[in-house]
Backbone bond lengths (Angstrom), bond angles and torsions (degrees), N, CA, C in turn:
res aa  C-N    CA-C-N  psi(-1)  N-CA   C-N-CA  omega(-1)  CA-C   N-CA-C  phi
1 X - - - 1.441 - - 1.524 108.44 -
2 X 1.304 117.40 135.47 1.462 123.10 179.70 1.513 109.78 -80.59
3 X 1.326 115.60 139.59 1.460 121.01 177.29 1.526 108.21 -105.68
4 X 1.323 116.12 140.59 1.458 120.73 176.95 1.522 109.63 -73.06
5 X 1.318 116.53 148.45 1.456 121.29 177.84 1.512 109.50 -65.22
6 X 1.314 116.74 131.20 1.459 122.37 -179.88 1.519 108.54 -98.32
7 X 1.317 117.31 100.72 1.461 121.05 -177.15 1.515 112.76 -75.09
8 X 1.331 117.84 -8.49 1.465 120.06 178.71 1.521 111.56 -74.86
9 X 1.303 116.42 -19.42 1.466 119.99 178.39 1.519 108.68 -97.43
10 X 1.309 115.56 101.26 1.450 120.47 179.73 1.517 109.26 -74.04
11 X 1.323 117.57 133.98 1.466 118.41 177.65 1.522 110.01 -64.80
12 X 1.317 117.08 150.77 1.461 119.44 -178.68 1.519 111.23 -65.63
13 X 1.316 114.44 151.89 1.456 118.85 174.90 1.520 108.37 -64.36
14 X 1.269 115.47 147.94 1.464 121.24 -178.53 1.525 110.20 -67.71
15 X 1.309 115.58 138.01 1.457 120.31 177.10 1.530 109.81 -73.39
16 X 1.310 115.23 153.17 1.455 121.82 -179.58 1.533 109.88 -61.11
17 X 1.329 115.90 129.52 1.470 121.06 -177.50 1.524 112.57 -61.21
18 X 1.329 117.19 -37.11 1.473 120.09 179.47 1.528 110.48 -66.10
19 X 1.316 116.74 -40.38 1.463 120.80 179.43 1.522 109.64 -64.62
20 X 1.325 116.44 -45.75 1.469 120.60 179.18 1.534 110.04 -62.15
21 X 1.313 117.14 -41.56 1.468 120.91 178.06 1.516 112.40 -62.92
22 X 1.335 116.29 -38.72 1.467 118.92 179.35 1.527 111.02 -68.79
23 X 1.326 116.59 -33.68 1.478 119.45 176.43 1.526 109.50 -67.38
24 X 1.321 116.79 -42.41 1.471 120.45 179.23 1.541 110.37 -58.64
25 X 1.319 116.00 -46.15 1.466 119.85 179.31 1.531 111.47 -66.86
26 X 1.318 116.77 -39.00 1.467 120.36 178.59 1.532 110.52 -65.03
27 X 1.315 117.42 -36.85 1.467 120.27 176.55 1.521 110.56 -64.01
28 X 1.321 116.03 -41.15 1.478 119.61 177.92 1.525 111.11 -61.97
29 X 1.328 115.70 -43.65 1.479 119.40 178.54 1.526 110.17 -65.23
30 X 1.320 116.55 -40.26 1.459 121.76 179.18 1.527 110.18 -57.59
31 X 1.317 116.25 -44.38 1.463 120.10 179.45 1.528 111.90 -70.26
32 X 1.313 117.22 -37.00 1.469 121.08 -178.49 1.525 112.31 -74.72
33 X 1.338 116.76 -29.86 1.467 121.38 -175.61 1.521 113.19 -98.95
34 X 1.298 116.98 25.01 1.471 122.11 177.30 1.523 113.10 53.62
35 X 1.310 115.80 46.30 1.463 119.35 172.55 1.515 116.52 84.23
36 X 1.329 118.83 19.32 1.467 120.38 174.08 1.525 107.24 -68.40
37 X 1.327 116.67 116.44 1.456 119.10 -167.00 1.526 116.17 -101.38
38 X 1.324 120.29 -7.05 1.462 120.65 -176.03 1.535 113.00 -59.38
39 X 1.341 120.19 -50.82 1.464 118.95 178.57 1.532 112.21 -64.12
40 X 1.322 116.76 -35.83 1.454 120.14 178.60 1.525 110.53 -66.28
41 X 1.306 116.54 -41.42 1.461 120.28 178.92 1.525 110.61 -59.46
42 X 1.325 116.94 -44.12 1.465 120.95 178.89 1.529 110.74 -60.03
43 X 1.317 116.88 -43.24 1.465 120.79 179.58 1.525 110.92 -66.56
44 X 1.326 117.11 -37.97 1.461 120.70 179.19 1.528 111.99 -70.40
45 X 1.326 117.14 -31.60 1.476 120.74 174.73 1.532 108.51 -60.34
46 X 1.333 117.34 -46.51 1.465 121.41 -180.00 1.530 111.11 -65.98
47 X 1.326 116.80 -40.23 1.466 121.10 178.91 1.527 110.80 -63.53
48 X 1.315 116.87 -46.73 1.467 121.10 -179.65 1.527 110.69 -63.99
49 X 1.315 117.26 -40.75 1.464 120.58 178.96 1.524 110.49 -63.28
50 X 1.331 116.74 -43.02 1.459 120.58 178.76 1.531 110.15 -62.84
51 X 1.315 116.59 -42.50 1.466 120.60 179.42 1.531 110.94 -63.37
52 X 1.319 116.63 -44.41 1.468 119.73 178.95 1.527 110.73 -63.98
53 X 1.335 117.14 -42.20 1.466 121.14 179.36 1.524 111.78 -59.59
54 X 1.313 115.78 -30.60 1.465 120.61 -178.11 1.527 111.75 -98.68
55 X 1.333 116.00 14.54 1.472 122.85 178.56 1.528 112.58 54.36
56 X 1.323 115.48 37.80 1.455 120.85 178.27 1.525 108.82 -82.82
57 X 1.305 116.12 135.30 1.462 120.30 177.01 1.530 109.76 -70.28
58 X 1.326 117.05 151.12 1.466 119.17 -179.32 1.531 112.54 -59.70
59 X 1.330 117.11 -34.20 1.467 119.70 179.39 1.525 110.80 -63.11
60 X 1.330 116.29 -38.10 1.462 120.42 179.49 1.526 110.38 -67.65
61 X 1.309 115.57 -39.61 1.460 120.30 177.68 1.525 110.83 -62.74
62 X 1.317 116.67 -42.22 1.465 120.00 -178.93 1.523 111.99 -67.31
63 X 1.319 117.31 -33.62 1.467 119.81 175.90 1.528 109.25 -61.73
64 X 1.329 116.61 -44.24 1.460 120.94 179.02 1.528 110.52 -63.25
65 X 1.334 116.69 -45.57 1.460 120.66 -179.99 1.528 111.07 -61.00
66 X 1.315 117.11 -44.23 1.464 120.37 -179.77 1.527 111.25 -67.02
67 X 1.331 117.31 -33.62 1.465 120.06 174.96 1.525 110.78 -65.09
68 X 1.338 116.03 -42.27 1.468 120.00 176.47 1.523 109.76 -59.35
69 X 1.319 115.83 -48.42 1.465 122.15 -179.07 1.531 110.49 -57.54
70 X 1.326 115.60 -51.53 1.463 120.03 -176.88 1.517 113.52 -66.44
71 X 1.319 117.16 -22.00 1.453 121.25 -179.61 1.519 114.41 -83.56
72 X 1.309 117.19 -8.01 1.474 120.39 -178.47 1.523 110.73 -77.22
73 X 1.310 116.11 130.66 1.466 120.81 177.30 1.519 110.67 -60.90
74 X 1.331 115.96 -35.45 1.461 120.93 -179.74 1.530 111.06 -61.62
75 X 1.311 116.60 -37.02 1.468 120.68 179.36 1.523 109.78 -72.08
76 X 1.321 116.18 -45.43 1.474 119.77 -178.92 1.525 112.06 -65.12
77 X 1.330 116.78 -23.39 1.468 120.66 -179.72 1.530 112.69 -84.45
78 X 1.323 116.81 -10.65 1.469 119.54 -178.65 1.527 109.96 -67.87
79 X 1.317 116.16 133.71 1.459 120.20 -179.79 1.524 112.06 -94.37
80 X 1.318 116.94 -23.21 1.467 121.11 179.52 1.532 108.60 -91.21
81 X 1.331 115.38 97.53 1.462 120.96 -176.62 1.525 110.91 -63.77
82 X 1.315 117.55 -35.78 1.463 121.17 178.13 1.521 111.70 -61.86
83 X 1.318 116.53 -43.73 1.460 121.13 177.99 1.525 110.61 -66.08
84 X 1.315 116.74 -40.19 1.460 121.20 177.63 1.539 110.04 -59.01
85 X 1.310 116.96 -45.14 1.469 121.23 179.74 1.528 111.47 -66.13
86 X 1.316 117.58 -40.70 1.472 120.87 178.58 1.525 111.25 -62.05
87 X 1.324 115.73 -45.14 1.466 119.77 179.20 1.524 111.08 -63.87
88 X 1.333 116.00 -43.37 1.465 119.34 179.21 1.519 110.60 -62.26
89 X 1.307 117.46 -41.13 1.461 120.70 179.64 1.528 111.13 -63.35
90 X 1.327 117.23 -39.00 1.469 120.04 176.62 1.520 110.72 -62.00
91 X 1.333 116.60 -42.97 1.469 121.37 179.90 1.526 109.97 -63.94
92 X 1.321 117.08 -44.98 1.472 121.24 178.64 1.528 110.27 -61.03
93 X 1.311 117.15 -43.11 1.469 121.14 178.86 1.522 110.69 -62.18
94 X 1.340 116.85 -43.54 1.467 119.79 177.90 1.525 110.63 -60.95
95 X 1.318 116.84 -41.96 1.457 121.40 -178.40 1.531 111.02 -64.45
96 X 1.320 116.56 -45.08 1.469 120.89 178.48 1.525 109.83 -61.29
97 X 1.314 116.29 -43.84 1.462 120.85 179.55 1.533 110.09 -59.16
98 X 1.317 116.91 -44.76 1.467 119.92 -178.75 1.536 111.45 -69.57
99 X 1.298 117.51 -35.10 1.461 120.77 179.44 1.521 110.59 -61.64
100 X 1.327 116.31 -43.02 1.456 120.95 -176.40 1.529 113.94 -91.00
101 X 1.319 118.07 -2.72 1.465 119.39 -174.84 1.526 113.64 -75.11
102 X 1.314 117.25 -21.87 1.486 118.64 -177.20 1.512 111.74 -93.23
């Protein structure tokens, strides 16, 4: 069944491209450095702050984060799906923590 467009729900403001790019690079480093999370945490702090500043709901932020994750060649090349899911869950948890920390 087709749903009518709900104009009462304004789409979230676009996140800053530099912030999104820094998260993408931090995710790549996170995967290459066997889960070293300090640079990723810093990038997620900036991402969460940008999302909060733009009144983005946490669910919307997580959709963007998961899209970034799924778009990485490093993730798509992983053969251990269980490990891929564990790493993604850690990243999602870090992001949620940073979103609600302020």
